[in-house]
C-alpha positions as YAML, in Angstrom:
chain: A
units: angstrom
residues:
- id: 1
  name: MET
  ca: [0.02, 34.49, -31.19]
- id: 2
  name: LYS
  ca: [2.23, 35.50, -28.40]
- id: 3
  name: LEU
  ca: [2.72, 38.64, -26.64]
- id: 4
  name: PRO
  ca: [6.23, 40.09, -27.61]
- id: 5
  name: ALA
  ca: [8.95, 39.28, -25.22]
- id: 6
  name: ARG
  ca: [10.20, 41.89, -22.87]
- id: 7
  name: GLY
  ca: [11.90, 44.55, -25.00]
- id: 8
  name: GLU
  ca: [10.26, 43.69, -27.96]
- id: 9
  name: SER
  ca: [8.12, 46.02, -30.11]
- id: 10
  name: PRO
  ca: [4.74, 44.73, -30.89]
- id: 11
  name: ASN
  ca: [3.52, 44.17, -34.51]
- id: 12
  name: LEU
  ca: [1.30, 46.84, -34.81]
- id: 13
  name: PRO
  ca: [-0.96, 46.76, -37.98]
- id: 14
  name: GLU
  ca: [-0.39, 49.56, -40.73]
- id: 15
  name: GLY
  ca: [-2.23, 52.86, -39.92]
- id: 16
  name: TYR
  ca: [-3.03, 52.22, -35.95]
- id: 17
  name: ARG
  ca: [-1.23, 53.39, -33.17]
- id: 18
  name: VAL
  ca: [-1.37, 52.94, -29.49]
- id: 19
  name: ARG
  ca: [-0.54, 55.28, -26.78]
- id: 20
  name: SER
  ca: [-1.55, 56.47, -23.21]
- id: 21
  name: VAL
  ca: [-4.46, 58.81, -22.98]
- id: 22
  name: ARG
  ca: [-3.85, 62.53, -21.80]
- id: 23
  name: ALA
  ca: [-5.83, 64.30, -19.02]
- id: 24
  name: GLU
  ca: [-7.54, 66.54, -21.58]
- id: 25
  name: GLU
  ca: [-8.97, 63.70, -23.35]
- id: 26
  name: TRP
  ca: [-11.52, 62.72, -21.05]
- id: 27
  name: ARG
  ca: [-14.58, 63.25, -23.47]
- id: 28
  name: GLN
  ca: [-12.86, 60.79, -25.55]
- id: 29
  name: VAL
  ca: [-12.52, 58.51, -22.73]
- id: 30
  name: ARG
  ca: [-16.30, 58.92, -21.76]
- id: 31
  name: GLU
  ca: [-17.37, 58.36, -25.47]
- id: 32
  name: LEU
  ca: [-15.28, 55.04, -25.91]
- id: 33
  name: ARG
  ca: [-16.62, 53.81, -22.48]
- id: 34
  name: LEU
  ca: [-20.05, 54.22, -23.64]
- id: 35
  name: VAL
  ca: [-19.53, 52.49, -26.99]
- id: 36
  name: ALA
  ca: [-17.97, 49.61, -25.08]
- id: 37
  name: LEU
  ca: [-20.81, 49.30, -22.52]
- id: 38
  name: ARG
  ca: [-23.39, 49.02, -25.62]
- id: 39
  name: ASP
  ca: [-21.44, 45.98, -26.72]
- id: 40
  name: PRO
  ca: [-23.29, 42.74, -26.66]
- id: 41
  name: VAL
  ca: [-21.30, 41.15, -23.83]
- id: 42
  name: ALA
  ca: [-20.34, 44.42, -22.17]
- id: 43
  name: ARG
  ca: [-22.68, 43.21, -18.74]
- id: 44
  name: LEU
  ca: [-20.12, 40.35, -18.20]
- id: 45
  name: ALA
  ca: [-17.16, 42.18, -19.13]
- id: 46
  name: PHE
  ca: [-17.70, 45.71, -17.16]
- id: 47
  name: LEU
  ca: [-18.59, 46.40, -13.59]
- id: 48
  name: GLU
  ca: [-21.15, 48.87, -14.47]
- id: 49
  name: THR
  ca: [-24.13, 49.45, -17.27]
- id: 50
  name: TYR
  ca: [-24.34, 52.08, -19.87]
- id: 51
  name: GLU
  ca: [-27.10, 53.87, -17.79]
- id: 52
  name: GLN
  ca: [-24.89, 54.36, -14.94]
- id: 53
  name: ALA
  ca: [-21.91, 55.67, -16.93]
- id: 54
  name: ALA
  ca: [-24.00, 57.70, -19.07]
- id: 55
  name: ALA
  ca: [-25.28, 59.89, -15.88]
- id: 56
  name: ARG
  ca: [-22.03, 60.31, -14.45]
- id: 57
  name: PRO
  ca: [-21.11, 63.83, -14.24]
- id: 58
  name: ASP
  ca: [-18.19, 65.54, -16.22]
- id: 59
  name: GLY
  ca: [-15.97, 65.70, -13.22]
- id: 60
  name: PHE
  ca: [-15.94, 61.83, -12.77]
- id: 61
  name: TRP
  ca: [-14.70, 61.46, -16.38]
- id: 62
  name: GLN
  ca: [-12.15, 64.19, -15.79]
- id: 63
  name: GLU
  ca: [-10.62, 62.72, -12.83]
- id: 64
  name: ARG
  ca: [-10.85, 59.32, -14.21]
- id: 65
  name: THR
  ca: [-8.96, 60.34, -17.26]
- id: 66
  name: GLU
  ca: [-6.40, 62.13, -15.23]
- id: 67
  name: ASN
  ca: [-5.76, 59.46, -12.90]
- id: 68
  name: ALA
  ca: [-4.80, 57.08, -15.65]
- id: 69
  name: ALA
  ca: [-2.98, 59.35, -17.86]
- id: 70
  name: GLU
  ca: [0.42, 59.73, -18.99]
- id: 71
  name: GLY
  ca: [2.80, 60.46, -16.01]
- id: 72
  name: VAL
  ca: [0.56, 58.54, -13.61]
- id: 73
  name: TRP
  ca: [2.57, 55.39, -12.23]
- id: 74
  name: GLU
  ca: [-0.46, 53.52, -10.21]
- id: 75
  name: ARG
  ca: [-2.33, 53.03, -13.57]
- id: 76
  name: ARG
  ca: [-2.44, 53.76, -17.30]
- id: 77
  name: GLN
  ca: [-5.00, 53.75, -19.70]
- id: 78
  name: PHE
  ca: [-4.00, 52.82, -23.03]
- id: 79
  name: VAL
  ca: [-6.27, 53.50, -26.54]
- id: 80
  name: VAL
  ca: [-5.53, 52.28, -29.83]
- id: 81
  name: GLU
  ca: [-6.07, 54.97, -32.60]
- id: 82
  name: SER
  ca: [-6.95, 54.29, -36.10]
- id: 83
  name: GLY
  ca: [-5.24, 56.04, -39.16]
- id: 84
  name: ALA
  ca: [-8.26, 58.22, -39.23]
- id: 85
  name: GLY
  ca: [-7.81, 59.33, -35.65]
- id: 86
  name: GLU
  ca: [-10.81, 57.15, -34.32]
- id: 87
  name: TRP
  ca: [-10.58, 55.67, -30.86]
- id: 88
  name: VAL
  ca: [-11.03, 51.90, -31.47]
- id: 89
  name: GLY
  ca: [-10.03, 49.85, -28.42]
- id: 90
  name: THR
  ca: [-8.66, 50.39, -24.79]
- id: 91
  name: VAL
  ca: [-7.23, 48.69, -21.95]
- id: 92
  name: THR
  ca: [-6.40, 50.19, -18.54]
- id: 93
  name: VAL
  ca: [-3.43, 48.71, -16.31]
- id: 94
  name: LEU
  ca: [-3.61, 49.01, -12.65]
- id: 95
  name: VAL
  ca: [-0.66, 48.43, -10.47]
- id: 96
  name: GLU
  ca: [-1.68, 46.41, -7.30]
- id: 97
  name: GLU
  ca: [1.09, 46.99, -4.56]
- id: 98
  name: ALA
  ca: [2.01, 43.68, -2.37]
- id: 99
  name: GLY
  ca: [0.16, 43.76, 1.17]
- id: 100
  name: THR
  ca: [-3.17, 45.59, -0.21]
- id: 101
  name: ARG
  ca: [-6.67, 44.14, -1.03]
- id: 102
  name: ASP
  ca: [-7.80, 43.77, -4.76]
- id: 103
  name: PHE
  ca: [-11.06, 45.09, -6.07]
- id: 104
  name: PHE
  ca: [-12.63, 41.56, -4.85]
- id: 105
  name: GLY
  ca: [-11.37, 41.88, -1.57]
- id: 106
  name: GLY
  ca: [-8.58, 39.32, -1.90]
- id: 107
  name: ASN
  ca: [-4.71, 40.09, -0.51]
- id: 108
  name: VAL
  ca: [-2.46, 41.17, -2.94]
- id: 109
  name: GLU
  ca: [0.62, 38.92, -2.47]
- id: 110
  name: ARG
  ca: [3.20, 40.58, -4.82]
- id: 111
  name: ARG
  ca: [3.53, 43.53, -6.87]
- id: 112
  name: GLN
  ca: [1.26, 42.82, -9.94]
- id: 113
  name: ALA
  ca: [-0.41, 44.59, -13.02]
- id: 114
  name: HIS
  ca: [-4.30, 44.19, -13.25]
- id: 115
  name: LEU
  ca: [-5.67, 44.53, -16.57]
- id: 116
  name: VAL
  ca: [-9.11, 45.98, -16.79]
- id: 117
  name: GLY
  ca: [-11.38, 47.59, -18.85]
- id: 118
  name: VAL
  ca: [-10.57, 45.74, -22.04]
- id: 119
  name: PHE
  ca: [-12.37, 46.73, -25.22]
- id: 120
  name: LEU
  ca: [-12.04, 46.35, -29.11]
- id: 121
  name: ARG
  ca: [-14.58, 47.84, -31.51]
- id: 122
  name: ASP
  ca: [-16.21, 45.64, -34.43]
- id: 123
  name: GLY
  ca: [-14.20, 45.76, -37.55]
- id: 124
  name: HIS
  ca: [-10.97, 46.11, -35.73]
- id: 125
  name: ARG
  ca: [-10.84, 42.72, -34.10]
- id: 126
  name: GLY
  ca: [-8.85, 39.87, -36.03]
- id: 127
  name: LYS
  ca: [-6.27, 41.96, -37.23]
- id: 128
  name: GLY
  ca: [-3.74, 41.96, -34.47]
- id: 129
  name: VAL
  ca: [-4.71, 45.42, -33.11]
- id: 130
  name: GLY
  ca: [-5.72, 43.48, -29.67]
- id: 131
  name: GLU
  ca: [-2.79, 41.82, -29.61]
- id: 132
  name: ALA
  ca: [-0.53, 44.95, -30.16]
- id: 133
  name: MET
  ca: [-2.59, 46.87, -27.67]
- id: 134
  name: PHE
  ca: [-2.09, 44.34, -25.00]
- id: 135
  name: ALA
  ca: [1.65, 44.04, -25.94]
- id: 136
  name: VAL
  ca: [1.93, 47.91, -25.10]
- id: 137
  name: ALA
  ca: [0.08, 47.59, -21.75]
- id: 138
  name: VAL
  ca: [2.25, 44.74, -20.76]
- id: 139
  name: GLY
  ca: [5.20, 46.22, -21.63]
- id: 140
  name: TRP
  ca: [4.26, 49.34, -19.59]
- id: 141
  name: ALA
  ca: [3.66, 46.87, -16.66]
- id: 142
  name: ARG
  ca: [6.91, 45.31, -16.87]
- id: 143
  name: GLN
  ca: [8.50, 48.61, -17.11]
- id: 144
  name: ALA
  ca: [6.66, 49.74, -13.99]
- id: 145
  name: GLY
  ca: [8.27, 46.35, -11.98]
- id: 146
  name: VAL
  ca: [5.31, 44.30, -11.86]
- id: 147
  name: GLU
  ca: [6.12, 40.58, -10.93]
- id: 148
  name: ARG
  ca: [2.91, 39.10, -12.46]
- id: 149
  name: VAL
  ca: [0.20, 40.53, -14.73]
- id: 150
  name: ARG
  ca: [-3.40, 39.27, -14.36]
- id: 151
  name: LEU
  ca: [-7.05, 39.76, -15.45]
- id: 152
  name: PHE
  ca: [-10.48, 38.43, -14.63]
- id: 153
  name: VAL
  ca: [-13.02, 37.39, -17.21]
- id: 154
  name: ASN
  ca: [-16.63, 36.09, -16.97]
- id: 155
  name: GLU
  ca: [-16.94, 32.29, -17.38]
- id: 156
  name: GLY
  ca: [-19.35, 33.34, -19.99]
- id: 157
  name: ASN
  ca: [-17.45, 35.68, -21.98]
- id: 158
  name: GLY
  ca: [-15.70, 32.87, -24.43]
- id: 159
  name: ARG
  ca: [-14.72, 35.64, -26.79]
- id: 160
  name: ALA
  ca: [-12.69, 37.36, -24.31]
- id: 161
  name: GLU
  ca: [-11.30, 33.98, -23.02]
- id: 162
  name: ALA
  ca: [-10.32, 32.91, -26.29]
- id: 163
  name: PHE
  ca: [-8.48, 36.16, -26.87]
- id: 164
  name: TYR
  ca: [-6.61, 36.05, -24.03]
- id: 165
  name: ARG
  ca: [-5.36, 32.36, -24.19]
- id: 166
  name: ARG
  ca: [-4.18, 33.12, -27.48]
- id: 167
  name: VAL
  ca: [-1.79, 35.99, -26.30]
- id: 168
  name: GLY
  ca: [-0.44, 33.90, -23.62]
- id: 169
  name: PHE
  ca: [-2.70, 34.17, -20.54]
- id: 170
  name: GLU
  ca: [-3.80, 31.25, -18.69]
- id: 171
  name: ALA
  ca: [-6.52, 30.18, -15.76]
- id: 172
  name: SER
  ca: [-5.10, 30.34, -12.65]
- id: 173
  name: GLY
  ca: [-7.65, 28.61, -11.00]
- id: 174
  name: VAL
  ca: [-8.76, 31.51, -8.82]
- id: 175
  name: SER
  ca: [-12.49, 32.39, -9.22]
- id: 176
  name: VAL
  ca: [-14.38, 34.99, -7.29]
- id: 177
  name: GLU
  ca: [-18.36, 35.53, -7.60]
- id: 178
  name: GLY
  ca: [-19.22, 38.61, -9.54]
- id: 179
  name: ASP
  ca: [-22.67, 40.14, -10.07]
- id: 180
  name: GLU
  ca: [-23.18, 38.32, -13.18]
- id: 181
  name: GLY
  ca: [-21.60, 35.00, -12.38]
- id: 182
  name: ARG
  ca: [-17.99, 33.44, -12.02]
- id: 183
  name: GLU
  ca: [-15.10, 35.92, -12.68]
- id: 184
  name: LEU
  ca: [-12.11, 33.68, -13.44]
- id: 185
  name: GLU
  ca: [-8.36, 35.03, -12.82]
- id: 186
  name: TYR
  ca: [-5.85, 34.41, -15.67]
- id: 187
  name: VAL
  ca: [-2.29, 35.42, -15.41]
- id: 188
  name: LEU
  ca: [0.34, 35.85, -18.31]
- id: 189
  name: ARG
  ca: [2.68, 33.22, -18.62]
- id: 190
  name: PRO
  ca: [6.18, 34.00, -18.05]
- id: 191
  name: ALA
  ca: [8.00, 35.36, -21.32]
...
């Protein structure tokens, strides 16, 4: 399954919706992050542990959410809500400007989007929910005027790697050494 082309709407399964977080939703952001960090492959997918995240003060979560909420153009966090209003997934889009350094210390050569913090709860995978979440995130990135969309995946996280390939990402050949092994850069093939 490919992501929708520019201007197309994602096919969201009935009962789900994807939207930006709001600044006042920091408690829900914190809760979903803690759930994600309990996932069996979280140590490969996230740059912090459950214990580190759980120990962070409320002010950290308030600022983090405010800096990725509606109306912010440097980054945006999206969540997927089930029909019952439960947050079941998330992805954050970071806009990286040309001429800056990225998280790994590399030079950013063009304005690009970097997708991070990807998570989808068990029971909601394999239904098209992840694909719809990515479609919204990539659509927002394109509206922000990026030239390229990328993400990193740990070489040991086959589940995530398979999903990224299925929605149109491909290995760029760039890798960096992370705390849990090699992180492989994937870029979205042009639409």
